[in-house]
C-alpha positions in Angstrom: -5.5 7.5 -3.1 -5.5 3.7 -3.3 -7.2 1.8 -0.6 -5.9 -1.3 1.0 -8.0 -4.5 0.6 -10.1 -5.4 3.5 -9.7 -8.6 5.5 -10.9 -11.9 4.0 -13.9 -12.0 6.4 -15.6 -8.9 4.8 -18.2 -9.4 2.1 -18.5 -7.8 -1.4 -20.3 -4.3 -1.3 -23.1 -3.5 -3.8 -22.3 -2.2 -7.2 -21.4 1.5 -7.5 -24.2 3.8 -8.9 -21.6 5.8 -10.8 -18.2 5.4 -12.6 -15.5 7.9 -12.6 -13.0 9.1 -15.1 -10.0 11.4 -14.1 -8.3 13.6 -16.6 -5.5 16.2 -16.4 -6.3 19.9 -16.9 -3.7 20.8 -19.5 -0.1 19.7 -19.4 1.5 20.3 -15.9 5.0 21.8 -15.6 7.1 19.1 -13.7 10.9 18.8 -13.1 12.9 16.5 -15.3 12.5 12.9 -14.1 9.1 13.5 -12.7 6.1 12.2 -14.6 2.3 12.0 -14.3 0.3 10.0 -16.7 -3.3 8.9 -17.2 -3.6 5.1 -17.0 -6.7 3.3 -18.1 -8.1 0.4 -16.1 -7.2 -2.9 -17.6 -9.7 -5.6 -18.3 -7.5 -8.1 -16.6 -6.5 -6.9 -13.1 -2.7 -6.6 -12.5 -0.6 -6.2 -9.4 -1.0 -2.5 -9.7 -4.7 -2.3 -10.0 -7.1 -2.5 -7.1 -9.7 -5.1 -8.5 -12.0 -4.5 -5.5 -12.8 -1.0 -6.6 -14.9 -1.3 -9.8 -16.1 2.3 -9.7 -12.9 3.8 -11.4 -12.3 3.7 -15.1 -8.8 5.1 -14.8 -6.5 6.8 -12.6 -3.4 9.1 -12.5 0.1 7.6 -12.0 2.8 9.7 -10.5 6.4 8.6 -10.8 9.7 10.2 -9.7 12.7 8.6 -11.2 15.3 10.9 -9.6 17.0 10.5 -6.2 15.7 13.8 -4.8 12.4 13.1 -3.0 9.1 14.3 -4.4 6.5 14.8 -1.6 2.8 14.5 -2.1 1.2 17.2 0.0 -2.2 17.0 1.7 -4.3 19.6 3.5 -3.7 18.5 7.1 -7.1 19.6 8.4 -9.0 17.9 5.6 -6.9 14.7 6.0 -7.4 14.7 9.7 -11.2 15.2 9.3 -11.7 12.4 6.7 -9.4 9.9 8.6 -11.0 10.6 12.0 -7.8 10.7 13.9 -7.5 13.0 16.9 -3.8 13.3 16.1 -1.8 12.7 13.0 1.8 11.5 12.9 3.6 13.5 10.3 7.3 13.2 9.3 9.6 15.9 10.5 11.5 16.4 7.2 11.8 19.9 5.9 9.5 20.4 3.0 10.9 23.8 2.0 8.7 26.7 1.0 5.2 25.1 0.8 1.7 26.6 1.5 0.6 26.7 5.1 -1.5 23.9 6.4 -0.1 21.3 4.0 1.7 18.2 5.3 2.9 15.0 3.8 2.7 11.2 4.3 3.8 10.1 0.9 7.0 10.5 -1.1 8.4 9.3 -4.3 12.0 8.6 -4.8 14.1 6.5 -7.3 10.8 5.1 -8.8 9.7 3.9 -5.4 6.7 5.0 -3.3 7.2 5.5 0.4 4.3 6.0 2.9 4.5 7.4 6.5 2.5 5.7 9.3 0.2 8.6 10.1 -1.8 6.4 12.6 1.3 6.0 14.9 0.1 9.2 16.7 -3.0 7.2 17.8 -1.6 3.7 18.2 1.8 2.7 19.4 4.1 1.6 16.7 7.5 -0.2 17.1 9.1 2.0 14.5 8.1 5.2 12.8 9.8 5.7 9.5 9.2 5.7 5.7 8.0 2.4 4.4 8.6 1.3 0.8 5.5 0.2 -1.2 5.6 -2.5 -3.9 3.0 -0.8 -6.1 2.8 2.5 -7.9 1.0 5.6 -6.6 -2.4 5.8 -8.1 -4.7 8.9 -7.7 -8.3 8.1 -8.4 -9.9 11.2 -7.1 -9.4 14.2 -4.7 -10.4 12.6 -1.4 -8.4 11.9 1.7 -6.9 15.4 2.0 -5.5 15.9 -1.5 -8.0 18.7 -2.3 -10.0 20.6 0.3 -13.8 20.3 -0.2 -13.7 17.5 -2.7 -16.9 15.3 -2.3 -17.0 11.6 -2.5 -20.0 10.9 -4.7 -19.5 7.2 -5.2 -22.6 5.4 -3.8 -22.8 1.7 -3.1 -26.4 0.9 -2.1 -29.3 -1.3 -3.2 -32.3 0.1 -5.1 -30.7 2.8 -7.2 -33.5 5.2 -8.3 -34.4 5.0 -12.0 -34.1 8.9 -12.1 -30.9 9.2 -10.1 -28.9 12.4 -10.9 -25.3 11.9 -12.2 -22.9 14.1 -10.2 -21.4 17.2 -11.8 -17.7 17.1 -12.6 -15.4 18.2 -9.9 -12.1 20.0 -10.2 -9.2 19.4 -7.9 -5.5 19.5 -7.8 -2.5 17.5 -6.7 0.0 19.6 -4.7 3.6 18.5 -4.7 6.9 19.5 -3.1 10.2 19.1 -5.0 13.5 20.6 -4.0 11.7 23.0 -1.7 9.3 24.3 -4.3 5.5 23.7 -4.5 4.1 22.3 -7.7 0.4 21.7 -8.7 -1.1 19.2 -11.0 -4.9 20.1 -11.8 -7.2 17.4 -12.8 -11.0 16.9 -13.3 -13.1 14.0 -12.1 -16.3 13.2 -14.2 -19.0 10.8 -13.5 -21.2 8.6 -15.6 -24.1 6.2 -14.8 -23.0 2.6 -14.2 -24.8 0.8 -17.0 -23.9 -2.6 -15.5 -25.3 -1.9 -12.2 -27.0 -4.9 -10.7 -29.1 -4.3 -7.5 -28.8 -8.0 -6.6 -24.9 -7.8 -6.3 -23.2 -7.3 -2.9 -24.4 -6.8 0.6 -25.1 -3.5 2.5 -23.6 -3.0 5.9 -21.7 -6.3 5.5 -19.4 -5.4 8.5 -22.3 -5.2 11.0 -22.4 -8.9 11.6 -18.6 -8.9 12.3 -19.2 -6.2 15.0 -21.7 -8.4 16.7 -19.3 -11.4 16.6 -16.5 -9.2 18.0 -18.7 -8.0 20.8 -19.6 -11.6 21.7 -16.0 -12.7 21.7 -15.1 -9.7 23.8 -17.7 -10.6 26.3 -16.6 -14.3 26.4 -13.0 -13.1 26.8 -13.9 -10.7 29.6 -15.9 -13.5 31.4 -12.9 -15.8 31.0 -10.6 -13.4 32.7 -13.2 -12.4 35.4 -13.9 -16.0 36.6 -10.3 -16.8 37.8 -10.0 -13.3 39.4 -13.2 -13.9 41.3 -12.2 -17.3 42.5 -8.8 -16.0 43.6 -10.5 -13.1 45.5 -12.7 -15.4 47.4 -9.8 -17.6 48.3 -7.9 -14.6 49.6 -10.9 -13.6 51.6 -11.3 -16.9 53.2 -7.6 -17.1 54.1 -7.8 -13.7 55.6 -10.7 -14.7 57.9 -9.0 -17.8 59.0 -5.8 -15.9 59.7 -7.7 -13.4 61.9 -9.4 -16.2 63.8 
C-alpha cells in the first residue's frame, strides 16, 4: 500500500538495489462500477504519486464508482505482525461472507478512498471513524497484510555487491469484499536491477541522530520538571520541621 511521507527532519535513504513492476494475472471478474488498472509511474510526479519511493515502476489503481462500499481485506495476523501493534482497531461493519482471519481498514465508495485508524487500539484517538483520503488507492506490492508470506525484497543500503542476485517474481492476490461476497485480484511482482543505482546517494540509518536528539530533549525536559518538584519538596520539609518545633 502507499506510504505516508516522513517528517521534514528525516533525510533521503540510499537508492534501491532493485526496481519492481506489478502486473495483473489475467483479467479479474469484478462487479460493474469496480475497476482495477495498471498505472505506470510518470516521469513528472503528480499528486497521486509518491515521489519519495523511487523503487516502483508502476502500481495498481483500484476504484469503486458505486455507492455500495468495496472493502479491501487484509490478513489480520500478517497485518498485525508487520505493523508491530499489540492490538488493532478494526471497524465493526459487517463484511458478509468473507474468509476467516481477514479484516479491513480500507474501503472504496463513490470514487473515494476511506481509511480506518487501526492504531487507535494502541493510542487514544478523539474519534474513531472512516476518514476520506484525497488520493487514489495505489497497490505497489503484497506487503502490509494484503498477502500472507509476501516478502519485502527492496533493499536500500550502500555498497551493493556487483554480483547481487535479483529476487524471483512473487505471486500475490488482492482480496476484496463487495455486497457480502469475497473477490480476488491475483497479481505478480517482478524485480530488476536498478541500473541508475548510485552508492553515494542517501544516508543509511538517517533516523538514528533524531533518536539521540529526542533522548537529550527528554532528559532536559525531565530535569526541568524534576528541579521545581525537588525545591518544593525541600520547602515542605522545612515547613514541617518548623511546625513541629
